[in-house]
MINUBA-584326 format. One line per 8 residues: their letters; for each residue x negated, y negated, z of C-alpha. Coordinates in steps of 0.05 Angstrom, whole numbers, plus 5000, padded with zeros to 4 digits. Example, Ala and Ser with C-alpha at 12.3 -4.5 7.8 and 13.67 -1.06 7.14 Angstrom:
2
AS) 4754,5090,5156 ~ 4727,5021,5143
//
This chain:
189
XXXXXXXX) 5000,5005,5000 ~ 4943,4948,5010 ~ 4910,4971,4949 ~ 4967,4955,4909 ~ 4977,4881,4950 ~ 4907,4862,4932 ~ 4911,4888,4863 ~ 4968,4840,4868
XXXXXXXX) 4938,4785,4885 ~ 4878,4804,4839 ~ 4917,4798,4783 ~ 4957,4726,4803 ~ 4895,4690,4813 ~ 4872,4720,4749 ~ 4935,4695,4710 ~ 4927,4631,4748
XXXXXXXX) 4863,4624,4728 ~ 4885,4625,4653 ~ 4928,4576,4653 ~ 4876,4528,4669 ~ 4816,4510,4613 ~ 4757,4547,4620 ~ 4690,4547,4586 ~ 4649,4610,4557
XXXXXXXX) 4590,4639,4589 ~ 4530,4606,4570 ~ 4463,4591,4587 ~ 4508,4514,4591 ~ 4571,4497,4602 ~ 4622,4438,4605 ~ 4692,4428,4599 ~ 4730,4355,4604
XXXXXXXX) 4776,4327,4647 ~ 4820,4269,4643 ~ 4823,4215,4693 ~ 4881,4182,4701 ~ 4894,4118,4749 ~ 4944,4067,4759 ~ 4919,3993,4788 ~ 4978,3960,4818
XXXXXXXX) 4994,3892,4815 ~ 4975,3845,4869 ~ 4958,3772,4896 ~ 4931,3752,4949 ~ 4934,3679,4989 ~ 4862,3658,5023 ~ 4831,3604,5062 ~ 4897,3562,5070
XXXXXXXX) 4888,3511,5124 ~ 4925,3536,5192 ~ 4949,3465,5206 ~ 4959,3398,5168 ~ 4949,3341,5222 ~ 4975,3274,5204 ~ 4978,3209,5242 ~ 5027,3168,5217
XXXXXXXX) 5013,3103,5257 ~ 5005,3033,5247 ~ 4956,3035,5181 ~ 5004,3081,5147 ~ 5064,3030,5153 ~ 5021,2964,5130 ~ 4990,3006,5073 ~ 5018,2991,5005
XXXXXXXX) 5043,3056,4984 ~ 5097,3086,4993 ~ 5076,3151,5015 ~ 5016,3182,5051 ~ 5000,3257,5033 ~ 4934,3309,5042 ~ 4912,3356,4995 ~ 4894,3429,5018
XXXXXXXX) 4854,3480,4967 ~ 4863,3545,4979 ~ 4853,3618,4936 ~ 4906,3650,4901 ~ 4884,3726,4880 ~ 4921,3759,4822 ~ 4898,3818,4787 ~ 4956,3803,4731
XXXXXXXX) 4933,3800,4665 ~ 4874,3757,4655 ~ 4899,3691,4671 ~ 4916,3725,4732 ~ 4992,3699,4737 ~ 5032,3695,4795 ~ 5097,3653,4821 ~ 5103,3605,4880
XXXXXXXX) 5162,3598,4928 ~ 5171,3581,5002 ~ 5200,3592,5057 ~ 5223,3540,5122 ~ 5262,3502,5148 ~ 5295,3446,5091 ~ 5311,3383,5103 ~ 5376,3376,5046
XXXXXXXX) 5402,3305,5080 ~ 5331,3279,5045 ~ 5338,3319,4980 ~ 5331,3379,4954 ~ 5262,3387,4952 ~ 5245,3365,5021 ~ 5240,3403,5081 ~ 5236,3389,5157
XXXXXXXX) 5190,3389,5215 ~ 5221,3371,5284 ~ 5216,3341,5360 ~ 5231,3364,5428 ~ 5295,3321,5419 ~ 5314,3361,5345 ~ 5308,3306,5311 ~ 5275,3326,5241
XXXXXXXX) 5219,3295,5198 ~ 5220,3307,5127 ~ 5170,3319,5082 ~ 5144,3347,5002 ~ 5104,3396,4989 ~ 5073,3415,4916 ~ 5034,3462,4890 ~ 4973,3450,4828
XXXXXXXX) 4936,3511,4784 ~ 4898,3460,4761 ~ 4948,3463,4696 ~ 5011,3473,4728 ~ 5036,3424,4785 ~ 5105,3434,4810 ~ 5146,3403,4880 ~ 5155,3476,4918
XXXXXXXX) 5229,3452,4950 ~ 5275,3506,4986 ~ 5302,3555,4940 ~ 5243,3541,4892 ~ 5209,3599,4853 ~ 5169,3575,4793 ~ 5125,3623,4751 ~ 5081,3607,4706
XXXXXXXX) 5012,3597,4757 ~ 4949,3613,4739 ~ 4892,3636,4784 ~ 4837,3617,4723 ~ 4873,3553,4714 ~ 4831,3508,4757 ~ 4763,3551,4745 ~ 4772,3578,4675
XXXXXXXX) 4759,3644,4697 ~ 4804,3686,4746 ~ 4779,3720,4812 ~ 4752,3785,4817 ~ 4742,3779,4898 ~ 4814,3769,4941 ~ 4776,3712,4972 ~ 4761,3666,4910
XXXXXXXX) 4684,3674,4927 ~ 4660,3683,4860 ~ 4698,3625,4828 ~ 4719,3581,4889 ~ 4788,3551,4915 ~ 4831,3547,4851 ~ 4900,3523,4883 ~ 4917,3456,4910
XXXXXXXX) 4988,3447,4967 ~ 5002,3368,4978 ~ 5042,3357,5024 ~ 5076,3284,5026 ~ 5111,3240,5082 ~ 5152,3183,5045 ~ 5141,3120,5089 ~ 5224,3108,5080
XXXXXXXX) 5225,3178,5120 ~ 5175,3165,5172 ~ 5211,3097,5183 ~ 5281,3123,5192 ~ 5250,3181,5245 ~ 5240,3174,5323 ~ 5179,3161,5356 ~ 5147,3233,5379
XXXXXXXX) 5105,3289,5363 ~ 5144,3332,5306 ~ 5120,3407,5290 ~ 5142,3463,5246 ~ 5115,3504,5186 ~ 5130,3529,5113 ~ 5100,3589,5090 ~ 5075,3591,5015
XXXXX) 5089,3663,4979 ~ 5055,3682,4915 ~ 5087,3747,4874 ~ 5051,3773,4825 ~ 5088,3765,4760
//
């Protein structure tokens, strides 16, 4: 009985081996194997400042311009195409009373201070408001080369965030410390 089981197992192994390609016996032997890999579309944001601080005091109120802003350069990596295409959206607290593109930060009393923000990739410049989803951004537009690292070490930062407060909105706000945040979301497109 054991001999029959071993013989049956040996035949099964031979049949299974015959299903795989085999080279001929000889001084050398070779066999080709096909290698397949799928690279998923990915995107990454890095180097964005943890916070931007604005001093909206006398100097701001006495300046001639209607707005004050700060720029923050950062990196967006995307492996979608040679251009590294991606889309941008954001989440945070909307300030619809100040316009469809306005975001809000609050003080401890619940008062809001509105601001807007823009994202620029060196070619495409878009105001990103609540509910916006802008496609067509490129991680290669600013530098001419798509980064090959996830943090733009090889190309330098390639995207600019601009946060803007208008003098009219600040003049209408109560004095105090206002805080809040907005999350930028890049998607591989």
